N, C-alpha and C positions, 0 to 999 in steps of 0.2 A: 587262332589267337593264343598267345602264351598266357601263363597264369596271371601275370601282372595286368595284362590287357583285360582279361575276364573279370578280375577284381574291380578295376576301374569301371567296367561296363555295368556290373551289377550294382555297385555303390551309387554311381551317378543315376542309373535308372530308378532305383528305389528311392533315393533322396528326392529326385524330381517328382516322383509319384506322390510322396508325402507332402511336398510343397503345393502341388497342384490340388490335392484334396483339401488342404487347409484354405487355399484361396477360394475354392468352390463352396466351402462350408463356413464362411465367415460368420461369427456370432454377431447378431444384431441387437440382442437384449441380454439382460442379466440371466434369464432362464437359459438362453442359448449358451451363454458363456460358462455358467456354472454346471448345468445339468442337461445340456443338449436339447432343451425344450421338452423334456419328458416323453419324447415320441420315438425313441430308438426301439427297433424290433428286438424281442428277447433273444433270438438266435444271434443277431448282429451284436447285441450287447454282451452275450456270452463269449463271443469271439474277442471282442474288445477287452473284456474283463480278463480273459486268459492272457492276452498280450500284455496288459497292464500288470498282471500278477507275475508272469514269467519274465523276470528281469535278467540282467546280466549275470546275477548270481545263479539263476536256474540254467541259463543257456551256456555260459562260459565256465563258471566255477564249480557247479555241483558235480558234474561228471569228473572233473579234475580231482576234486576231493575224494570222490568214490574210488577213482583210479589209485590214489596213493594212500588213502586211509582204509581201503577195503570196506568191510562191513561197518567200520566206525564212521565212515562218511554217510551212512544211511540215515543218520540222525537228521540231516538236512532234508532228505527225501521224505521221511516220515513226518517231520515237524511241519514242513510247508504244505504237504498234501493234507494231513490231518487238520491243520489249522484252517485251511480253506473250507473244509467240511464243517468244522465248528462254527465258522463265521456264517456260512450259508444257511445252516439249519438253526442255529441258536440266536443269532443277533440280527442279521441283515433284514429279515422280514419285519421285525418289530421296529427297527430303525426307520425302515421305509414307511411303516404305518404311522410313526410319529410325525413324519413330514418335514424333518429338517435335513438339509442336504450337506451339512458339514458336522463333524463331531463337536467342535466348540459351540455351534448353534444348538445342538441337542443338549449339551451340558448346560449352556446358559439358560435355556428355557425349562429343562427338566429340574434344574437345581435353583431356578428363580434367582440367579445371582450374576451380576456383571463381573465380579471378581473371579468366580468360578469359570466364566467364559474366557477371561483373559489368561488364566492359568492353563486352561485347556488349549488355548492358542499356542502358548509357550511350549507345551508338551508336544503338540502336533508339529511345530516348527523344529524342535529337537529331533523328533523321529524322522521327519521328512528330509531334513538336511543331512542327517547321518546316512539315511538310505540312499539319497541321491549321490552322495560322494562315491559310493560303490558303483553306481551306474556309470558315472563319468570316468571312473578308473577303467571299467570295462571298455568304454569307447576308446580310451587311450591305448589299451592293449591291442585292440583290433586294428587301429590305424597304424600303430608302430610296427606291427608284425607284417603287414601286407602292402601298405601304401608308401613305405619308405620315408615316413616322417616321424619325428620324435613323438612320444606319447603325449606330451603337453600340447603340441601343435594339433594332434588328433582331437584332444579334448576341446580345444577352441573351435575346431570345425564342427564337432558335434553340438556344441553350444549354439552355434549360428543356425543350424538346422532346426533344433528344438525351438529356438527363439521365434522363428518364422511361424511354425504351425501352432505353437502354444499361445503366443501373444496375439496372433491374428485370428485364429479360429476358436480359441477357447475350448471348452469341453466338447462342443459340437465338432470342431475340426479335429480334435484329439481322438474322439471316438472313432470316426471313420478312417483316420490315419492308422489307428491301432488295429483295425480290421485288416488293412493292407499289411501292416507289420506282422500280424499273426501268421498270415499266409506265407510271408517271406521266411519268418523264423522257423516255422514248423517244417517247411520243405528243406530248408537249410540244415536242419537238425537230423531229419529222418533219412534223407537221400544218402549221405555219406555212411550212416549207420547200416543201411541196407547193403551198400557196396561192400563194406568191411565185413559184415556178417557173412555174406556170400563167400568172401575170400577165405575167412578163417574157419567157418563151420559148414559152409555149403547151404546154409539156411537163409532165405531172404528176409525172414522176420527176426530182427535183432533180439526181441524179447525171448524167442524160442532158441535162437543161436546161443544166447547167453547161458542157458541151462542145458544146451545140447553138447554133442561131441565135436572135437576138432575134426575137420574134414579129412577123410581117409584113415582115421584111427578109431580105436575104441575108448580113447581117453576123453573125458569130459573137459570142456573148455575151462571150467573152474578148477578141476583137479590139476590141469597143466599149469594154470596160473599160480596155484598154490605151491606146486613143486618148484617152479622157476623162482618165485620170490623167496621161498624158504631157503633154497640153495644159495641165494645171494645174500642171505643174512637179514632179510626183512621179516616182519610179522606176516603170517599167512593172510592171504587176501580175505578169507572167510572168518577172520577173527579181528580183534581190535585191542589196542593198548589203552583205550579210554576206560575209566572206571564206570561201573554201572550207574552210580549216582550222577556222574557228569553226563553220561549218555541220556539218562532220563531227564535231567534238568534242561539240557540243550534242546531236546525234542519238545519238551513242554513249553519252554520259552518261545520257541518258534511257533508252536501251535497257538498259544494264547496271545502272542504278539501279533499274529495274523489277524486274530479277531479284533484287535485294536487298531489296525492300520487304517488311517483315514483315507488314503488314496484308493483302497479297495472298497471301503464302505460307500464312498461317494458314487461308485458305479451303479449301485442299486437304485439310485434316484433318477437315472436317465431313462427309465422305462415308465409306462403309464400307471401301473398299479402294483399292489403287493403280490398278486398272483403272477404278474409278468416278472417281478423280481425273483420269485421262486423258480420260475421256468428258466430265466437267464442264468441263475446260479447253477442249475442242473446242466445246461449246455456248456457253461464255463468249465465245469468239472470234466466233462467229456473232452473238451479241447485241451485242457491241462494234462489229462491222463495220457494223451498221445505222446507228449514229450517226457513226462515223468516216468512212464514205464519203459521208455527207451534209454534213459540216462544211465541205469546200472550197466547195460550192455556196452554203451559208449565208453564208460569208464574202464571196464574190464578189457575191452579191445585195445584202448589207448595204452594201458599199462603194459600189455603183452607186446604190442608193436614197438613201444618205446624201448623196452629192454632188448628186443631182438635187433633193433637197428643201431642202438648206441653202445650197449655194453661190449667191451673188448674190441672196440673199433680204434683205428689209428687216427689220431688227431691231425688235422691239416690247418696250420696257422695262416698260410698264405692263401687268402680267398681268391685273389686274382688268378692264381695258377692252380685252382682247385682241380679242374678236370684232368690236367696232365699228371698232377700228383696222385689223384685218386686212381687213375689208370695204372700208374707205376705200382701202387700198393696192391692192386688186384693181381697184377702179373707176379708179384712176389708171394702170392697166396694169402694176403691179408685182407682186412675189411676196413675200407676208409670210412671216416665219419660221414654220415649222410648229408645230402644237400640241404634237407629241411633244417637240420641242426645249425648249419652255417647261416642260413637265412634268419633263424630266430635268435642266434647268438648276438646279432647286431643290435637287438632291442634291449639287451641286458637282462632278459628274462630267463636265460640259460647261462650257467656258469660252469667252467671246467678248470680244475686246479690239479696240475700234474704233480702230485705229491711225491711220487717215486722216480720221476724223471724219465720214464720209459716211453712216453708218447702214446701209450695205450690208455684209452678212457675206461676206467673201472668204475662201474656203478654198483655199489655195495651198501648193504644195510649194517646196522650196529652189531648184528650177531654173525657177521661173515666168518666162516670157518677158516678161510685162507689167510685171515689176518690183514688183508688189504684194506686200506682206508678208502672211504667213498670219495670219488673225485668229481662227480657230476651232480649238480644241484639244479633241478628244474623248477620253474614257477608253475604252480598247479593251474593257473588261469589260462595257460596257453593251449591245453590239450584238446579241447573241442575244436579250436581254430587250426591247430597243427595236425590233427588226426588225418584229414584227407591227404596232406603232404606226406605224412609218415607212411600211409598206406599206398602212396603213389597213385592217387586217383587223378582223373582228368582235371585240367586247369579250371574248367567251368564249375566244377564241384567246389573247388577251393574258393573261387570268387563268390559263389552263392553262400558259402558258410560265413564269409566275412560280412556280407550284407545281412545275414541272419543275426549274427552277433550284435551288429550295430542296431538292428531293428529291436532286439530284445532290450538293449540298454536304453535306447531312446524312447521306447513306448512307456516304460516304467518311469523314466525321468519326466516325461510330459505329464503323466498322472500326478506325480509328486509336486510338480510345479503348480498344478491346479489347486492342490491342497494349500500350498503356501500362499498363492494368490488370493484364494477365497478367504483364508484365515485373516489376511491383512485387510482386504477391501471390504468383505462382508461382515466378518465377526468382530474385528477391532474397530473399524470406522462406522459402517452402516448400522450395526447392531449395538455399538457401545458408545463411541465417542462423537459420532456425527450422524444421528438418526435422520436428520432432514436432508441427507444427501440424495440427489436425484439419481434416477437409473442410469442416465448418460454418464454422470460423473463417476458412479460406482463402476461401470464397465471400464472407463478410462483408468481409474485407480487400479483396477484388477489387472489391466494390461501392463501398467507401469510396474506393479508389484511382481508380475510374472517375469518381466524383463530384468529387474534387479535380481530376482531369484535365480535366473539363468546364469548371470555373471557370478553370483555367490556359489552356485553349484559347480561351476567350472573351476573356481579357485579351490573348492573342497576336493574336487576330483584330482587336481594336481597334487594336493597334499596327500590324498589317499594312495597315490602311486608308491608312497614309502611303506605302506602296509603290506603284509604278506599276500593276501588274496582277497578277491572281491567278496566272496561269501562271508568272510569274517567281518568285514565292514557292515554288511547287510545284517548279519546276526546281531550286531550291537543295536541296530535300529529296532529289531524285533523285541529284544530284551527291554528296551526303553518303552516300547508300546505296551508290552505285557504288564509291566510294573506300574505305568502311569495312566494309561487310557482304558485298558480292559476292565479294571476294577470298577470305575465309575460308570462305564457303559453297562456292565453286567448288573450292578446294583440299581442303576437307573431304570432298567427294564423289569427286573424281577423282585425288587424290594421297595415297596412304596414308602417305607419308613426312612429310607436314606435321604438325608437332607443336605443342604449346601455346605454346612460346616464339615460334615463327614467327607463329602466329595473333595473339598479343598485339601483337607488333611491327607486323604488317600493319594491324590495326584502329587502333591509335594513330596510325600514320603517315598513313593515309587520312583519319581524322577530323580530326586537328589541322591538317594542311596545307590540306584543302579548306575547313574552317570559317574558318581564318585568312584565306585568299584571298578568300572571299566577304565576310567582314566588312570587310576592308580596302578593297575596291573598291566596296562598296555603302554602307558606313557610316563608313569610316575616311579618306575623302578621296582615295583612289586614282583616277587618271584612266585613260581608255581606252587611251592611248598607252603605258601601263606594263604592259599585259596580257602575261603570260608566253606567248611564242610566238604572240601575237595571239589568245589564247583568252579568251573572256569568262567571268565568274563562273558563268554558266549551264552552260558546257561544261567547266569546269576539273576537275570530278570524274572525267572520263575520263582526263585526264593523270595525276592523282594516284592513280588506280586502278592504273595500271601501276607507279607508284612503290611503292605498297603491296604489290602482287604481288611485285615484285623484292625488297623488303626482307624480306617474309615468307619467301620462298624461300631467300634467303641465310642468314637467321637459323636457319631450320629445318635447313639442310644443316650449319651450323656447330655445332649442338647435338645432343643425344641423340635417337635415334629414338623414335617413340611405342611404347607397349607392344604386344606381338604381338596381343593380343586386339582392340585398336583397329584395327590394320592388317587383321586378318581381317574386322572389322565393315565397314570401308570397301569391301572387295571384295564382301562379301555384299549390301550394300544396292543395288549396281548390277545385281543379278540378282533381280528380283521373285520372291517365293515361296520363296527359298532362304536368306534372311537369318536369322541367329540372333537370338534375342530379347534381344540385349545392351541392358541399360539400360531396357527398356520398362516393366518392373514398377515401377521407381523413378518413372516419370512418370505412373503411374496409368492407363496405356493398355493396351489389349489388342493382341496380335499381329495383324498384318494378313494377310489371305489373299493 
């Protein structure tokens, strides 16, 4: 089979598997729909959590960022990895001990306030919809690159698939679907990396090939890459143009934002106990590490292969006569533009501007010594998907990578849809405005909310295609989570004096300031030289997180203490097995061993 046939084969096979799992795992109760009945095995939950966590930003965009930003792109690697460790060790066990399966539910009961619950719902919706826009953009990139359809049409197809297994199966269907998606995405990510590592370095382990020598030479792979990019006028791969303060703030915003992400926190409620939550967190770290330790190698290999195949090649504008024209160029001693470039050029994600009219594609950086202006502009999101084509790997590898990219985007999108669905059906209606709602009605409302959220997510994904790359969109979501949700979760667990007034003030401060800053500098005409303290919109959530913490603490100290039973509860949840059953019956959950 050719590449296109393999792509259709893997996409149809995996999508069919996801739908089959959803049908077999239909949720029959609110516990099934929200938390998969609390009976998921820790290893299985760890795999599902890893799939939920490793979104299109991790699979598609992170390696592309590392490829073109070099060490500057490592902020995403460090921030997302460190953030998950922070969440798993610092917050998740205590949230599980509290017994609430959504962040707004935790906020509402911990801060004894319906208003605080509603504001937490608003924060969760802002974070989730911003995050899901990046996932749907990733779906559009994958479809447009390989299935011959426009990105927007690809987003609609992805919406339809998520609709089936999220609306039908709820968290129960999503959990077991995410296990299948993890298997797909990890094989799709590592197999091409192994092939390419063998080709470039002779080492089958990408992690070792990345720091090893180029095959048949005494030159290290990184030294060769540094030399190549430096000669073309780019910043060395092992350095960065980002300021130290911005690197620090982006990394920290991603870390603390992770600890406030509602779709990751909810995964720790699908197991039976606090101990099982800890074990599943450990397994999730193992499963995540497989991809995250491979990403730097994938990025470096992609950058080197891209330069080798594109730079100084002769452009062919006539796609229909490509083969004849390419053969002519080879006979004349030239290098024709590669086939993979022509395939991706159709998507609009690669651009060539022949500035000097010589028909030769010059890929140059701002410091190029030959004075030639750059004529090639690649979109960073394509490089994991295009990597197998650039390296001329078999068609089945290309098809597998497409299926993996879609699995990564859809798995996270489904988790986010559950957050949106539960926030509306459980936190807004059942726990706030309509407490007499029956379980049957609640599940129905949850499904309707998930369906509406799918449509809204698709529209946001179409809008997000105008933004530079998936990881940037996702970084905004992390900044919003860091500034609005992390402070009140942290205070809610570790400071019994924190009250509802402080929580409300902290959430509003973090959400309004961070959203306003991002909007102004990305859509409102703000320029880079106006950044506060030199911090970019991707990192500003960390700065405003401290402002939210300070405002929340000051307001809490200046207002009345929480009720004594709330203060006792805060102390109890930090000692597993001794907490009182405060508020658990109201949430429809059983006490945890």
